[in-house]
All heavy atoms as a GROMACS GRO file, in nm:
protein
  619
    1MET      N    1   0.082  -0.116   0.003
    1MET     CA    2  -0.004  -0.002  -0.005
    1MET      C    3   0.092   0.121  -0.001
    1MET      O    4   0.183   0.134   0.080
    1MET     CB    5  -0.088   0.003   0.126
    1MET     CG    6  -0.170   0.135   0.136
    1MET     SD    7  -0.254   0.164   0.294
    1MET     CE    8  -0.346   0.020   0.318
    2ALA      N    9   0.062   0.214  -0.090
    2ALA     CA   10   0.138   0.340  -0.089
    2ALA      C   11   0.068   0.440   0.000
    2ALA      O   12  -0.057   0.453   0.011
    2ALA     CB   13   0.136   0.393  -0.235
    3ILE      N   14   0.152   0.514   0.075
    3ILE     CA   15   0.099   0.623   0.167
    3ILE      C   16   0.154   0.749   0.114
    3ILE      O   17   0.274   0.766   0.101
    3ILE     CB   18   0.139   0.592   0.313
    3ILE    CG1   19   0.081   0.459   0.363
    3ILE    CG2   20   0.087   0.714   0.400
    3ILE    CD1   21   0.126   0.420   0.498
    4THR      N   22   0.067   0.846   0.084
    4THR     CA   23   0.103   0.979   0.040
    4THR      C   24   0.049   1.082   0.139
    4THR      O   25  -0.050   1.058   0.202
    4THR     CB   26   0.060   1.008  -0.105
    4THR    OG1   27  -0.080   0.992  -0.108
    4THR    CG2   28   0.126   0.913  -0.202
    5TRP      N   29   0.127   1.192   0.151
    5TRP     CA   30   0.084   1.296   0.242
    5TRP      C   31   0.067   1.425   0.171
    5TRP      O   32   0.157   1.475   0.096
    5TRP     CB   33   0.196   1.312   0.348
    5TRP     CG   34   0.235   1.194   0.421
    5TRP    CD1   35   0.310   1.089   0.386
    5TRP    CD2   36   0.177   1.161   0.556
    5TRP    NE1   37   0.305   0.994   0.489
    5TRP    CE2   38   0.223   1.034   0.592
    5TRP    CE3   39   0.090   1.223   0.640
    5TRP    CZ2   40   0.199   0.970   0.713
    5TRP    CZ3   41   0.062   1.164   0.762
    5TRP    CH2   42   0.109   1.039   0.798
    6ALA      N   43  -0.047   1.491   0.182
    6ALA     CA   44  -0.072   1.621   0.130
    6ALA      C   45   0.005   1.727   0.214
    6ALA      O   46   0.030   1.705   0.333
    6ALA     CB   47  -0.219   1.650   0.136
    7PRO      N   48   0.048   1.836   0.152
    7PRO     CA   49   0.114   1.938   0.232
    7PRO      C   50   0.034   1.984   0.350
    7PRO      O   51   0.083   2.014   0.460
    7PRO     CB   52   0.130   2.052   0.130
    7PRO     CG   53   0.135   1.982  -0.003
    7PRO     CD   54   0.040   1.862   0.012
    8SER      N   55  -0.101   1.981   0.343
    8SER     CA   56  -0.190   2.027   0.452
    8SER      C   57  -0.185   1.929   0.567
    8SER      O   58  -0.219   1.966   0.683
    8SER     CB   59  -0.336   2.035   0.404
    8SER     OG   60  -0.380   1.906   0.347
    9ALA      N   61  -0.140   1.804   0.547
    9ALA     CA   62  -0.127   1.702   0.659
    9ALA      C   63  -0.028   1.744   0.763
    9ALA      O   64  -0.028   1.701   0.875
    9ALA     CB   65  -0.091   1.570   0.607
   10ASP      N   66   0.068   1.839   0.733
   10ASP     CA   67   0.174   1.875   0.823
   10ASP      C   68   0.139   2.011   0.892
   10ASP      O   69   0.219   2.062   0.965
   10ASP     CB   70   0.306   1.889   0.748
   10ASP     CG   71   0.353   1.760   0.694
   10ASP    OD1   72   0.326   1.654   0.768
   10ASP    OD2   73   0.407   1.753   0.590
   11LYS      N   74   0.026   2.066   0.862
   11LYS     CA   75  -0.009   2.198   0.913
   11LYS      C   76  -0.004   2.206   1.060
   11LYS      O   77   0.032   2.308   1.118
   11LYS     CB   78  -0.156   2.231   0.870
   11LYS     CG   79  -0.215   2.360   0.917
   11LYS     CD   80  -0.356   2.383   0.861
   11LYS     CE   81  -0.410   2.514   0.921
   11LYS     NZ   82  -0.546   2.530   0.868
   12HIS      N   83  -0.039   2.102   1.135
   12HIS     CA   84  -0.051   2.103   1.284
   12HIS      C   85   0.080   2.046   1.350
   12HIS      O   86   0.087   2.034   1.471
   12HIS     CB   87  -0.171   2.037   1.338
   12HIS     CG   88  -0.294   2.105   1.297
   12HIS    ND1   89  -0.339   2.219   1.364
   12HIS    CD2   90  -0.386   2.075   1.198
   12HIS    CE1   91  -0.451   2.263   1.305
   12HIS    NE2   92  -0.485   2.172   1.204
   13GLY      N   93   0.181   2.013   1.271
   13GLY     CA   94   0.310   1.967   1.324
   13GLY      C   95   0.310   1.832   1.384
   13GLY      O   96   0.398   1.795   1.465
   14ILE      N   97   0.218   1.740   1.343
   14ILE     CA   98   0.210   1.606   1.398
   14ILE      C   99   0.312   1.518   1.306
   14ILE      O  100   0.296   1.519   1.191
   14ILE     CB  101   0.072   1.550   1.380
   14ILE    CG1  102  -0.036   1.638   1.459
   14ILE    CG2  103   0.065   1.403   1.446
   14ILE    CD1  104  -0.020   1.651   1.603
   15ASP      N  105   0.400   1.442   1.377
   15ASP     CA  106   0.494   1.356   1.307
   15ASP      C  107   0.411   1.254   1.228
   15ASP      O  108   0.304   1.198   1.280
   15ASP     CB  109   0.581   1.287   1.403
   15ASP     CG  110   0.682   1.380   1.466
   15ASP    OD1  111   0.712   1.482   1.409
   15ASP    OD2  112   0.744   1.337   1.573
   16HIS      N  113   0.458   1.213   1.114
   16HIS     CA  114   0.392   1.112   1.028
   16HIS      C  115   0.387   0.981   1.107
   16HIS      O  116   0.283   0.906   1.099
   16HIS     CB  117   0.465   1.088   0.896
   16HIS     CG  118   0.452   1.208   0.803
   16HIS    ND1  119   0.496   1.211   0.683
   16HIS    CD2  120   0.394   1.333   0.821
   16HIS    CE1  121   0.472   1.327   0.616
   16HIS    NE2  122   0.405   1.404   0.710
   17GLU      N  123   0.488   0.946   1.182
   17GLU     CA  124   0.484   0.822   1.260
   17GLU      C  125   0.376   0.820   1.358
   17GLU      O  126   0.306   0.720   1.377
   17GLU     CB  127   0.620   0.801   1.332
   17GLU     CG  128   0.723   0.717   1.256
   17GLU     CD  129   0.842   0.683   1.344
   17GLU    OE1  130   0.827   0.645   1.460
   17GLU    OE2  131   0.949   0.696   1.284
   18ASP      N  132   0.356   0.929   1.428
   18ASP     CA  133   0.245   0.946   1.527
   18ASP      C  134   0.116   0.936   1.458
   18ASP      O  135   0.022   0.866   1.511
   18ASP     CB  136   0.253   1.076   1.602
   18ASP     CG  137   0.375   1.074   1.700
   18ASP    OD1  138   0.427   0.971   1.725
   18ASP    OD2  139   0.421   1.192   1.727
   19ALA      N  140   0.101   0.996   1.340
   19ALA     CA  141  -0.036   0.990   1.267
   19ALA      C  142  -0.058   0.843   1.221
   19ALA      O  143  -0.176   0.793   1.239
   19ALA     CB  144  -0.024   1.081   1.147
   20LEU      N  145   0.038   0.776   1.174
   20LEU     CA  146   0.016   0.633   1.131
   20LEU      C  147  -0.018   0.548   1.256
   20LEU      O  148  -0.104   0.454   1.242
   20LEU     CB  149   0.143   0.583   1.058
   20LEU     CG  150   0.164   0.644   0.925
   20LEU    CD1  151   0.302   0.594   0.872
   20LEU    CD2  152   0.049   0.622   0.826
   21GLN      N  153   0.052   0.574   1.366
   21GLN     CA  154   0.019   0.497   1.487
   21GLN      C  155  -0.131   0.518   1.529
   21GLN      O  156  -0.199   0.428   1.567
   21GLN     CB  157   0.116   0.544   1.597
   21GLN     CG  158   0.090   0.474   1.734
   21GLN     CD  159   0.133   0.330   1.740
   21GLN    OE1  160   0.202   0.285   1.652
   21GLN    NE2  161   0.088   0.256   1.840
   22ALA      N  162  -0.177   0.634   1.520
   22ALA     CA  163  -0.312   0.677   1.550
   22ALA      C  164  -0.411   0.605   1.455
   22ALA      O  165  -0.515   0.554   1.497
   22ALA     CB  166  -0.333   0.823   1.554
   23ILE      N  167  -0.380   0.604   1.325
   23ILE     CA  168  -0.469   0.542   1.232
   23ILE      C  169  -0.477   0.393   1.254
   23ILE      O  170  -0.585   0.337   1.252
   23ILE     CB  171  -0.409   0.567   1.086
   23ILE    CG1  172  -0.426   0.713   1.052
   23ILE    CG2  173  -0.479   0.477   0.978
   23ILE    CD1  174  -0.357   0.762   0.924
   24MET      N  175  -0.358   0.327   1.282
   24MET     CA  176  -0.359   0.186   1.306
   24MET      C  177  -0.429   0.138   1.441
   24MET      O  178  -0.468   0.028   1.453
   24MET     CB  179  -0.214   0.133   1.308
   24MET     CG  180  -0.155   0.147   1.165
   24MET     SD  181   0.018   0.117   1.146
   24MET     CE  182   0.047  -0.028   1.248
   25ASN      N  183  -0.441   0.238   1.533
   25ASN     CA  184  -0.501   0.200   1.665
   25ASN      C  185  -0.622   0.288   1.687
   25ASN      O  186  -0.656   0.314   1.807
   25ASN     CB  187  -0.396   0.228   1.771
   25ASN     CG  188  -0.279   0.128   1.752
   25ASN    OD1  189  -0.294   0.012   1.770
   25ASN    ND2  190  -0.161   0.183   1.716
   26ALA      N  191  -0.693   0.332   1.587
   26ALA     CA  192  -0.811   0.416   1.598
   26ALA      C  193  -0.921   0.346   1.687
   26ALA      O  194  -0.942   0.230   1.666
   26ALA     CB  195  -0.862   0.457   1.468
   27TYR      N  196  -0.975   0.422   1.775
   27TYR     CA  197  -1.092   0.374   1.851
   27TYR      C  198  -1.214   0.454   1.826
   27TYR      O  199  -1.322   0.423   1.867
   27TYR     CB  200  -1.055   0.359   1.996
   27TYR     CG  201  -1.010   0.486   2.072
   27TYR    CD1  202  -1.103   0.572   2.121
   27TYR    CD2  203  -0.880   0.510   2.078
   27TYR    CE1  204  -1.056   0.685   2.191
   27TYR    CE2  205  -0.831   0.620   2.143
   27TYR     CZ  206  -0.920   0.707   2.201
   27TYR     OH  207  -0.879   0.817   2.270
   28TYR      N  208  -1.203   0.565   1.748
   28TYR     CA  209  -1.316   0.642   1.693
   28TYR      C  210  -1.286   0.668   1.547
   28TYR      O  211  -1.177   0.686   1.508
   28TYR     CB  212  -1.331   0.776   1.762
   28TYR     CG  213  -1.368   0.767   1.908
   28TYR    CD1  214  -1.294   0.814   2.011
   28TYR    CD2  215  -1.499   0.720   1.947
   28TYR    CE1  216  -1.326   0.815   2.140
   28TYR    CE2  217  -1.535   0.705   2.077
   28TYR     CZ  218  -1.448   0.763   2.178
   28TYR     OH  219  -1.490   0.757   2.304
   29VAL      N  220  -1.398   0.667   1.474
   29VAL     CA  221  -1.386   0.698   1.330
   29VAL      C  222  -1.491   0.820   1.299
   29VAL      O  223  -1.605   0.790   1.322
   29VAL     CB  224  -1.407   0.579   1.244
   29VAL    CG1  225  -1.406   0.618   1.094
   29VAL    CG2  226  -1.306   0.472   1.268
   30GLU      N  227  -1.440   0.923   1.243
   30GLU     CA  228  -1.528   1.028   1.210
   30GLU      C  229  -1.589   0.999   1.065
   30GLU      O  230  -1.507   0.985   0.973
   30GLU     CB  231  -1.459   1.165   1.208
   30GLU     CG  232  -1.544   1.279   1.167
   30GLU     CD  233  -1.637   1.321   1.282
   30GLU    OE1  234  -1.755   1.264   1.286
   30GLU    OE2  235  -1.601   1.400   1.365
   31ARG      N  236  -1.715   0.974   1.052
   31ARG     CA  237  -1.773   0.943   0.921
   31ARG      C  238  -1.831   1.058   0.856
   31ARG      O  239  -1.852   1.053   0.731
   31ARG     CB  240  -1.874   0.831   0.944
   31ARG     CG  241  -1.816   0.704   0.999
   31ARG     CD  242  -1.905   0.588   0.999
   31ARG     NE  243  -1.848   0.474   1.071
   31ARG     CZ  244  -1.751   0.400   1.026
   31ARG    NH1  245  -1.701   0.421   0.904
   31ARG    NH2  246  -1.706   0.300   1.100
   32GLU      N  247  -1.862   1.171   0.924
   32GLU     CA  248  -1.918   1.284   0.857
   32GLU      C  249  -1.840   1.406   0.912
   32GLU      O  250  -1.803   1.408   1.025
   32GLU     CB  251  -2.073   1.304   0.892
   32GLU     CG  252  -2.148   1.193   0.830
   32GLU     CD  253  -2.302   1.212   0.857
   32GLU    OE1  254  -2.338   1.328   0.888
   32GLU    OE2  255  -2.376   1.117   0.847
   33PHE      N  256  -1.826   1.501   0.825
   33PHE     CA  257  -1.751   1.626   0.859
   33PHE      C  258  -1.838   1.745   0.864
   33PHE      O  259  -1.946   1.744   0.807
   33PHE     CB  260  -1.643   1.645   0.756
   33PHE     CG  261  -1.536   1.536   0.749
   33PHE    CD1  262  -1.546   1.426   0.667
   33PHE    CD2  263  -1.430   1.548   0.827
   33PHE    CE1  264  -1.456   1.324   0.664
   33PHE    CE2  265  -1.335   1.445   0.832
   33PHE     CZ  266  -1.349   1.333   0.746
   34ASP      N  267  -1.793   1.849   0.939
   34ASP     CA  268  -1.866   1.970   0.957
   34ASP      C  269  -1.874   2.037   0.813
   34ASP      O  270  -1.798   2.010   0.721
   34ASP     CB  271  -1.802   2.065   1.057
   34ASP     CG  272  -1.808   2.011   1.196
   34ASP    OD1  273  -1.896   1.925   1.222
   34ASP    OD2  274  -1.724   2.052   1.278
   35GLU      N  275  -1.954   2.140   0.811
   35GLU     CA  276  -1.958   2.226   0.690
   35GLU      C  277  -1.826   2.290   0.671
   35GLU      O  278  -1.751   2.319   0.768
   35GLU     CB  279  -2.072   2.330   0.704
   35GLU     CG  280  -2.210   2.282   0.708
   35GLU     CD  281  -2.250   2.209   0.581
   35GLU    OE1  282  -2.206   2.263   0.470
   35GLU    OE2  283  -2.322   2.108   0.584
   36PRO      N  284  -1.788   2.313   0.542
   36PRO     CA  285  -1.652   2.371   0.513
   36PRO      C  286  -1.640   2.515   0.559
   36PRO      O  287  -1.744   2.588   0.564
   36PRO     CB  288  -1.646   2.355   0.364
   36PRO     CG  289  -1.785   2.352   0.312
   36PRO     CD  290  -1.864   2.283   0.415
   37ARG      N  291  -1.529   2.557   0.600
   37ARG     CA  292  -1.503   2.688   0.636
   37ARG      C  293  -1.433   2.757   0.517
   37ARG      O  294  -1.346   2.695   0.453
   37ARG     CB  295  -1.409   2.696   0.761
   37ARG     CG  296  -1.483   2.649   0.885
   37ARG     CD  297  -1.392   2.654   0.999
   37ARG     NE  298  -1.302   2.535   0.989
   37ARG     CZ  299  -1.204   2.512   1.080
   37ARG    NH1  300  -1.188   2.588   1.187
   37ARG    NH2  301  -1.129   2.405   1.065
   38PRO      N  302  -1.463   2.883   0.489
   38PRO     CA  303  -1.395   2.953   0.380
   38PRO      C  304  -1.248   2.950   0.397
   38PRO      O  305  -1.198   2.955   0.506
   38PRO     CB  306  -1.452   3.090   0.392
   38PRO     CG  307  -1.579   3.078   0.476
   38PRO     CD  308  -1.554   2.964   0.568
   39PRO      N  309  -1.177   2.939   0.291
   39PRO     CA  310  -1.219   2.949   0.145
   39PRO      C  311  -1.271   2.822   0.093
   39PRO      O  312  -1.313   2.819  -0.021
   39PRO     CB  313  -1.098   2.992   0.080
   39PRO     CG  314  -0.983   2.929   0.152
   39PRO     CD  315  -1.026   2.922   0.299
   40ALA      N  316  -1.271   2.705   0.166
   40ALA     CA  317  -1.326   2.586   0.111
   40ALA      C  318  -1.472   2.594   0.085
   40ALA      O  319  -1.542   2.667   0.165
   40ALA     CB  320  -1.291   2.468   0.211
   41THR      N  321  -1.523   2.521  -0.014
   41THR     CA  322  -1.668   2.534  -0.037
   41THR      C  323  -1.726   2.400  -0.044
   41THR      O  324  -1.854   2.384  -0.056
   41THR     CB  325  -1.688   2.602  -0.187
   41THR    OG1  326  -1.617   2.526  -0.278
   41THR    CG2  327  -1.646   2.745  -0.180
   42VAL      N  328  -1.651   2.287  -0.034
   42VAL     CA  329  -1.691   2.155  -0.048
   42VAL      C  330  -1.662   2.083   0.085
   42VAL      O  331  -1.553   2.087   0.136
   42VAL     CB  332  -1.637   2.083  -0.167
   42VAL    CG1  333  -1.687   1.937  -0.175
   42VAL    CG2  334  -1.673   2.157  -0.297
   43ARG      N  335  -1.760   2.016   0.136
   43ARG     CA  336  -1.738   1.936   0.259
   43ARG      C  337  -1.646   1.814   0.230
   43ARG      O  338  -1.666   1.747   0.128
   43ARG     CB  339  -1.870   1.884   0.313
   43ARG     CG  340  -1.861   1.801   0.446
   43ARG     CD  341  -1.989   1.736   0.474
   43ARG     NE  342  -2.092   1.834   0.495
   43ARG     CZ  343  -2.204   1.811   0.567
   43ARG    NH1  344  -2.221   1.694   0.619
   43ARG    NH2  345  -2.289   1.902   0.576
   44PRO      N  346  -1.548   1.788   0.311
   44PRO     CA  347  -1.464   1.668   0.281
   44PRO      C  348  -1.540   1.544   0.286
   44PRO      O  349  -1.638   1.529   0.368
   44PRO     CB  350  -1.354   1.678   0.386
   44PRO     CG  351  -1.377   1.784   0.476
   44PRO     CD  352  -1.508   1.855   0.432
   45THR      N  353  -1.503   1.452   0.211
   45THR     CA  354  -1.564   1.316   0.216
   45THR      C  355  -1.462   1.211   0.230
   45THR      O  356  -1.341   1.236   0.199
   45THR     CB  357  -1.647   1.286   0.084
   45THR    OG1  358  -1.552   1.292  -0.028
   45THR    CG2  359  -1.758   1.382   0.069
   46LEU      N  360  -1.498   1.102   0.289
   46LEU     CA  361  -1.397   0.998   0.311
   46LEU      C  362  -1.444   0.881   0.223
   46LEU      O  363  -1.564   0.836   0.237
   46LEU     CB  364  -1.403   0.955   0.455
   46LEU     CG  365  -1.319   0.835   0.498
   46LEU    CD1  366  -1.174   0.871   0.468
   46LEU    CD2  367  -1.330   0.806   0.644
   47PHE      N  368  -1.356   0.824   0.139
   47PHE     CA  369  -1.393   0.716   0.056
   47PHE      C  370  -1.288   0.604   0.087
   47PHE      O  371  -1.172   0.628   0.078
   47PHE     CB  372  -1.386   0.761  -0.092
   47PHE     CG  373  -1.411   0.651  -0.186
   47PHE    CD1  374  -1.537   0.601  -0.204
   47PHE    CD2  375  -1.306   0.593  -0.255
   47PHE    CE1  376  -1.557   0.493  -0.298
   47PHE    CE2  377  -1.324   0.487  -0.349
   47PHE     CZ  378  -1.453   0.439  -0.368
   48ILE      N  379  -1.346   0.488   0.118
   48ILE     CA  380  -1.257   0.376   0.144
   48ILE      C  381  -1.294   0.266   0.051
   48ILE      O  382  -1.410   0.224   0.051
   48ILE     CB  383  -1.271   0.331   0.292
   48ILE    CG1  384  -1.240   0.452   0.386
   48ILE    CG2  385  -1.184   0.211   0.323
   48ILE    CD1  386  -1.262   0.411   0.533
   49ARG      N  387  -1.195   0.214  -0.021
   49ARG     CA  388  -1.223   0.107  -0.104
   49ARG      C  389  -1.185  -0.022  -0.024
   49ARG      O  390  -1.101  -0.018   0.063
   49ARG     CB  391  -1.132   0.111  -0.231
   49ARG     CG  392  -1.177   0.202  -0.331
   49ARG     CD  393  -1.088   0.204  -0.447
   49ARG     NE  394  -0.971   0.289  -0.406
   49ARG     CZ  395  -0.878   0.336  -0.474
   49ARG    NH1  396  -0.868   0.295  -0.598
   49ARG    NH2  397  -0.786   0.417  -0.437
   50THR      N  398  -1.240  -0.136  -0.057
   50THR     CA  399  -1.212  -0.253   0.013
   50THR      C  400  -1.145  -0.360  -0.081
   50THR      O  401  -1.214  -0.390  -0.175
   50THR     CB  402  -1.335  -0.315   0.075
   50THR    OG1  403  -1.396  -0.210   0.157
   50THR    CG2  404  -1.310  -0.436   0.165
   51PRO      N  405  -1.036  -0.402  -0.062
   51PRO     CA  406  -0.933  -0.347   0.032
   51PRO      C  407  -0.881  -0.217  -0.025
   51PRO      O  408  -0.865  -0.209  -0.152
   51PRO     CB  409  -0.827  -0.460   0.037
   51PRO     CG  410  -0.826  -0.526  -0.089
   51PRO     CD  411  -0.984  -0.511  -0.141
   52PRO      N  412  -0.833  -0.128   0.059
   52PRO     CA  413  -0.772   0.002   0.006
   52PRO      C  414  -0.640  -0.036  -0.056
   52PRO      O  415  -0.559  -0.111  -0.003
   52PRO     CB  416  -0.757   0.084   0.130
   52PRO     CG  417  -0.758  -0.008   0.242
   52PRO     CD  418  -0.838  -0.130   0.202
   53ARG      N  419  -0.614   0.030  -0.168
   53ARG     CA  420  -0.485   0.011  -0.242
   53ARG      C  421  -0.384   0.114  -0.198
   53ARG      O  422  -0.270   0.091  -0.185
   53ARG     CB  423  -0.504   0.013  -0.391
   53ARG     CG  424  -0.581  -0.098  -0.439
   53ARG     CD  425  -0.587  -0.106  -0.589
   53ARG     NE  426  -0.571   0.023  -0.657
   53ARG     CZ  427  -0.595   0.054  -0.777
   53ARG    NH1  428  -0.627  -0.047  -0.859
   53ARG    NH2  429  -0.581   0.170  -0.828
   54ASP      N  430  -0.436   0.241  -0.171
   54ASP     CA  431  -0.349   0.342  -0.138
   54ASP      C  432  -0.409   0.430  -0.023
   54ASP      O  433  -0.538   0.426   0.000
   54ASP     CB  434  -0.318   0.436  -0.252
   54ASP     CG  435  -0.252   0.361  -0.368
   54ASP    OD1  436  -0.159   0.280  -0.337
   54ASP    OD2  437  -0.293   0.398  -0.480
   55LEU      N  438  -0.324   0.499   0.050
   55LEU     CA  439  -0.375   0.590   0.157
   55LEU      C  440  -0.321   0.725   0.135
   55LEU      O  441  -0.199   0.740   0.132
   55LEU     CB  442  -0.339   0.538   0.291
   55LEU     CG  443  -0.378   0.618   0.414
   55LEU    CD1  444  -0.528   0.622   0.430
   55LEU    CD2  445  -0.314   0.547   0.539
   56HIS      N  446  -0.403   0.821   0.115
   56HIS     CA  447  -0.369   0.961   0.097
   56HIS      C  448  -0.419   1.042   0.218
   56HIS      O  449  -0.536   1.049   0.247
   56HIS     CB  450  -0.419   1.020  -0.028
   56HIS     CG  451  -0.378   1.164  -0.051
   56HIS    ND1  452  -0.244   1.199  -0.078
   56HIS    CD2  453  -0.443   1.284  -0.039
   56HIS    CE1  454  -0.234   1.327  -0.095
   56HIS    NE2  455  -0.355   1.387  -0.078
   57ILE      N  456  -0.324   1.094   0.295
   57ILE     CA  457  -0.355   1.165   0.423
   57ILE      C  458  -0.355   1.311   0.393
   57ILE      O  459  -0.249   1.368   0.352
   57ILE     CB  460  -0.259   1.123   0.533
   57ILE    CG1  461  -0.268   0.972   0.550
   57ILE    CG2  462  -0.279   1.200   0.661
   57ILE    CD1  463  -0.166   0.914   0.642
   58PHE      N  464  -0.467   1.377   0.415
   58PHE     CA  465  -0.480   1.517   0.380
   58PHE      C  466  -0.482   1.610   0.501
   58PHE      O  467  -0.463   1.725   0.495
   58PHE     CB  468  -0.612   1.546   0.291
   58PHE     CG  469  -0.732   1.515   0.366
   58PHE    CD1  470  -0.799   1.619   0.427
   58PHE    CD2  471  -0.788   1.389   0.356
   58PHE    CE1  472  -0.925   1.594   0.488
   58PHE    CE2  473  -0.914   1.366   0.418
   58PHE     CZ  474  -0.973   1.464   0.487
   59HIS      N  475  -0.508   1.552   0.625
   59HIS     CA  476  -0.517   1.643   0.743
   59HIS      C  477  -0.488   1.557   0.865
   59HIS      O  478  -0.541   1.449   0.884
   59HIS     CB  479  -0.644   1.715   0.752
   59HIS     CG  480  -0.652   1.819   0.851
   59HIS    ND1  481  -0.613   1.949   0.812
   59HIS    CD2  482  -0.687   1.829   0.978
   59HIS    CE1  483  -0.620   2.028   0.924
   59HIS    NE2  484  -0.668   1.955   1.023
   60VAL      N  485  -0.399   1.610   0.951
   60VAL     CA  486  -0.375   1.543   1.076
   60VAL      C  487  -0.372   1.652   1.192
   60VAL      O  488  -0.316   1.754   1.176
   60VAL     CB  489  -0.231   1.481   1.070
   60VAL    CG1  490  -0.203   1.411   1.206
   60VAL    CG2  491  -0.226   1.379   0.966
   61MET      N  492  -0.450   1.622   1.297
   61MET     CA  493  -0.451   1.712   1.412
   61MET      C  494  -0.492   1.632   1.534
   61MET      O  495  -0.541   1.529   1.527
   61MET     CB  496  -0.550   1.829   1.381
   61MET     CG  497  -0.696   1.785   1.374
   61MET     SD  498  -0.805   1.919   1.342
   61MET     CE  499  -0.820   1.987   1.506
   62VAL      N  500  -0.459   1.691   1.650
   62VAL     CA  501  -0.503   1.634   1.782
   62VAL      C  502  -0.654   1.643   1.788
   62VAL      O  503  -0.712   1.756   1.750
   62VAL     CB  504  -0.432   1.708   1.892
   62VAL    CG1  505  -0.491   1.663   2.027
   62VAL    CG2  506  -0.290   1.685   1.882
   63ALA      N  507  -0.725   1.542   1.831
   63ALA     CA  508  -0.867   1.549   1.842
   63ALA      C  509  -0.902   1.649   1.952
   63ALA      O  510  -0.853   1.648   2.060
   63ALA     CB  511  -0.919   1.411   1.881
   64ARG      N  512  -1.001   1.733   1.912
   64ARG     CA  513  -1.051   1.830   2.007
   64ARG      C  514  -1.144   1.765   2.109
   64ARG      O  515  -1.223   1.682   2.067
   64ARG     CB  516  -1.125   1.944   1.937
   64ARG     CG  517  -1.036   2.030   1.841
   64ARG     CD  518  -1.107   2.135   1.773
   64ARG     NE  519  -1.014   2.212   1.688
   64ARG     CZ  520  -1.055   2.275   1.583
   64ARG    NH1  521  -1.178   2.276   1.544
   64ARG    NH2  522  -0.966   2.340   1.512
   65PRO      N  523  -1.144   1.816   2.235
   65PRO     CA  524  -1.238   1.755   2.333
   65PRO      C  525  -1.380   1.753   2.292
   65PRO      O  526  -1.456   1.660   2.314
   65PRO     CB  527  -1.211   1.850   2.459
   65PRO     CG  528  -1.071   1.898   2.444
   65PRO     CD  529  -1.059   1.918   2.294
   66LYS      N  530  -1.430   1.870   2.213
   66LYS     CA  531  -1.570   1.868   2.174
   66LYS      C  532  -1.599   1.754   2.075
   66LYS      O  533  -1.711   1.703   2.077
   66LYS     CB  534  -1.604   2.003   2.115
   66LYS     CG  535  -1.552   2.029   1.975
   66LYS     CD  536  -1.600   2.168   1.925
   66LYS     CE  537  -1.556   2.182   1.782
   66LYS     NZ  538  -1.603   2.309   1.718
   67HIS      N  539  -1.504   1.714   1.995
   67HIS     CA  540  -1.530   1.609   1.898
   67HIS      C  541  -1.530   1.469   1.973
   67HIS      O  542  -1.603   1.384   1.951
   67HIS     CB  543  -1.422   1.608   1.788
   67HIS     CG  544  -1.435   1.722   1.697
   67HIS    ND1  545  -1.326   1.802   1.667
   67HIS    CD2  546  -1.545   1.782   1.635
   67HIS    CE1  547  -1.373   1.903   1.583
   67HIS    NE2  548  -1.500   1.889   1.570
   68LEU      N  549  -1.432   1.454   2.067
   68LEU     CA  550  -1.427   1.333   2.141
   68LEU      C  551  -1.557   1.305   2.224
   68LEU      O  552  -1.614   1.200   2.234
   68LEU     CB  553  -1.305   1.329   2.236
   68LEU     CG  554  -1.172   1.328   2.164
   68LEU    CD1  555  -1.057   1.331   2.262
   68LEU    CD2  556  -1.158   1.199   2.073
   69GLU      N  557  -1.607   1.420   2.284
   69GLU     CA  558  -1.733   1.408   2.359
   69GLU      C  559  -1.854   1.373   2.272
   69GLU      O  560  -1.934   1.284   2.311
   69GLU     CB  561  -1.764   1.548   2.430
   69GLU     CG  562  -1.662   1.576   2.540
   69GLU     CD  563  -1.680   1.723   2.590
   69GLU    OE1  564  -1.775   1.791   2.554
   69GLU    OE2  565  -1.591   1.765   2.669
   70ARG      N  566  -1.856   1.428   2.149
   70ARG     CA  567  -1.966   1.392   2.060
   70ARG      C  568  -1.961   1.254   2.010
   70ARG      O  569  -2.056   1.176   2.008
   70ARG     CB  570  -1.962   1.487   1.929
   70ARG     CG  571  -2.076   1.461   1.837
   70ARG     CD  572  -2.074   1.559   1.722
   70ARG     NE  573  -1.941   1.586   1.665
   70ARG     CZ  574  -1.887   1.502   1.584
   70ARG    NH1  575  -1.935   1.387   1.543
   70ARG    NH2  576  -1.762   1.530   1.533
   71LEU      N  577  -1.829   1.205   1.981
   71LEU     CA  578  -1.818   1.064   1.936
   71LEU      C  579  -1.850   0.968   2.050
   71LEU      O  580  -1.908   0.861   2.025
   71LEU     CB  581  -1.672   1.040   1.887
   71LEU     CG  582  -1.639   1.106   1.760
   71LEU    CD1  583  -1.494   1.114   1.731
   71LEU    CD2  584  -1.716   1.047   1.643
   72GLU      N  585  -1.816   1.002   2.170
   72GLU     CA  586  -1.848   0.915   2.282
   72GLU      C  587  -1.999   0.910   2.305
   72GLU      O  588  -2.054   0.798   2.329
   72GLU     CB  589  -1.785   0.973   2.415
   72GLU     CG  590  -1.798   0.887   2.529
   72GLU     CD  591  -1.726   0.754   2.520
   72GLU    OE1  592  -1.619   0.750   2.451
   72GLU    OE2  593  -1.776   0.652   2.575
   73GLU      N  594  -2.068   1.018   2.276
   73GLU     CA  595  -2.217   1.022   2.290
   73GLU      C  596  -2.280   0.939   2.186
   73GLU      O  597  -2.386   0.876   2.197
   73GLU     CB  598  -2.271   1.162   2.278
   73GLU     CG  599  -2.243   1.243   2.401
   73GLU     CD  600  -2.275   1.390   2.377
   73GLU    OE1  601  -2.332   1.428   2.278
   73GLU    OE2  602  -2.253   1.473   2.473
   74ASP      N  603  -2.219   0.931   2.067
   74ASP     CA  604  -2.269   0.857   1.948
   74ASP      C  605  -2.252   0.714   1.952
   74ASP      O  606  -2.305   0.636   1.879
   74ASP     CB  607  -2.212   0.908   1.815
   74ASP     CG  608  -2.264   1.052   1.782
   74ASP    OD1  609  -2.354   1.094   1.847
   74ASP    OD2  610  -2.195   1.117   1.703
   75LYS      N  611  -2.163   0.664   2.048
   75LYS     CA  612  -2.132   0.521   2.057
   75LYS      C  613  -2.259   0.438   2.095
   75LYS      O  614  -2.346   0.470   2.156
   75LYS     CB  615  -2.024   0.498   2.166
   75LYS     CG  616  -1.886   0.505   2.112
   75LYS     CD  617  -1.789   0.490   2.223
   75LYS     CE  618  -1.748   0.343   2.239
   75LYS     NZ  619  -1.643   0.333   2.343
   0.00000   0.00000   0.00000
């Protein structure tokens, strides 16, 4: 599997190794995203093929408490 990183994936300074560790050990998965903030006009979507051939990482950040609380409520 090829892993590629968008320049935006480094915006928050998270090491690629740490991001991959989080992906491999995920305990929450965000399936829907908030409305886009300007200048973006399109809501991001997540598309997963089975089995995935490649992985393109476009954004990495520490999970905000408000998101973790919402995901915990949705469990």
